[in-house]
C-alpha positions in Angstrom: 0.0 0.0 0.0 1.3 3.4 -0.9 0.3 6.4 1.3 -0.3 10.0 0.2 3.0 11.0 1.9 4.9 8.6 -0.4 5.5 6.0 2.3 5.0 2.4 1.4 3.8 -0.6 3.4 4.1 -4.2 2.2 2.7 -6.8 4.6 -0.2 -8.1 6.6 -3.2 -5.9 7.6 -6.0 -6.0 10.1 -8.8 -3.5 10.0 -6.9 -1.4 7.4 -3.8 -1.1 9.5 -0.4 -2.8 9.3 -0.7 -5.7 11.7 1.5 -8.8 11.6 4.7 -9.0 9.7 5.7 -6.4 7.1 8.0 -3.8 5.8 7.3 0.0 6.0 9.4 2.4 4.0 9.0 6.1 4.9 9.1 8.7 2.2 12.5 10.0 3.5 14.1 6.6 3.1 14.1 4.9 6.5 12.9 1.3 6.5 11.4 -1.0 9.2 11.0 -4.7 8.7 9.3 -6.7 11.5 6.1 -7.1 13.3 3.4 -4.5 13.6 0.5 -4.2 16.1 -2.4 -1.9 15.2 -0.3 0.2 12.8 2.9 0.5 14.9 6.2 -1.4 15.0 5.7 -3.8 17.9 7.7 -7.0 18.7 11.0 -7.9 17.0 12.2 -5.9 14.0 15.0 -4.1 12.3 15.1 -0.4 11.5 17.5 1.2 9.0 17.4 5.0 9.0 18.1 7.1 6.0 21.2 8.5 7.6 22.8 5.0 8.1 21.9 4.2 11.7 20.5 0.8 12.3 18.7 -0.9 15.1 17.7 -4.6 15.5 15.7 -5.6 18.5 12.4 -5.2 20.3 9.8 -2.5 19.8 6.6 -1.6 21.7 4.1 0.9 20.3 6.5 2.2 17.7 9.5 2.8 20.1 12.6 0.8 20.9 11.7 -1.1 24.0 13.5 -4.1 25.4 16.8 -5.7 24.2 18.4 -4.5 21.0 21.6 -3.4 19.2 21.9 0.1 17.8 24.8 0.8 15.4 25.9 4.2 14.0 27.8 4.6 10.7 30.9 5.6 12.7 31.0 2.1 14.1 29.8 3.0 17.6 27.6 0.3 19.0 25.0 0.3 21.8 23.9 -3.2 22.9 21.4 -3.4 25.8 18.0 -2.4 27.0 15.7 0.3 25.8 12.8 1.7 27.8 10.2 3.5 25.6 13.0 4.7 23.2 15.7 5.5 25.8 18.9 3.6 26.1 19.8 2.1 29.5 23.1 0.2 29.3 26.8 0.3 28.2 28.0 1.8 24.9 31.0 0.7 22.9 32.6 3.4 20.7 34.3 2.7 17.4 37.8 3.2 19.0 37.1 0.4 21.5 36.3 2.6 24.5 33.4 1.4 26.7 31.0 3.7 28.5 28.9 2.5 31.3 26.7 4.8 33.3 
């Protein structure tokens, strides 16, 4: 399905909304592939942003929530927990430094 904004969804629907497994591509180039619940990313999935960031892990109501791995184009990696979109764990930088706090 193509939306008026230019975004595209390919996958399962329920009551006219993305629900189940699918891929949503936003008009600006970001892509999410995974499970949806009532129109929002919910469950396990992978998000690739248009600027090169990537996240693979758990989502709830459209936000990163639970365990996951976030990687920046620089090589910096965050692996740990998210709570409603906020990180809560150690971060490893591209140069090998580890930040915990």
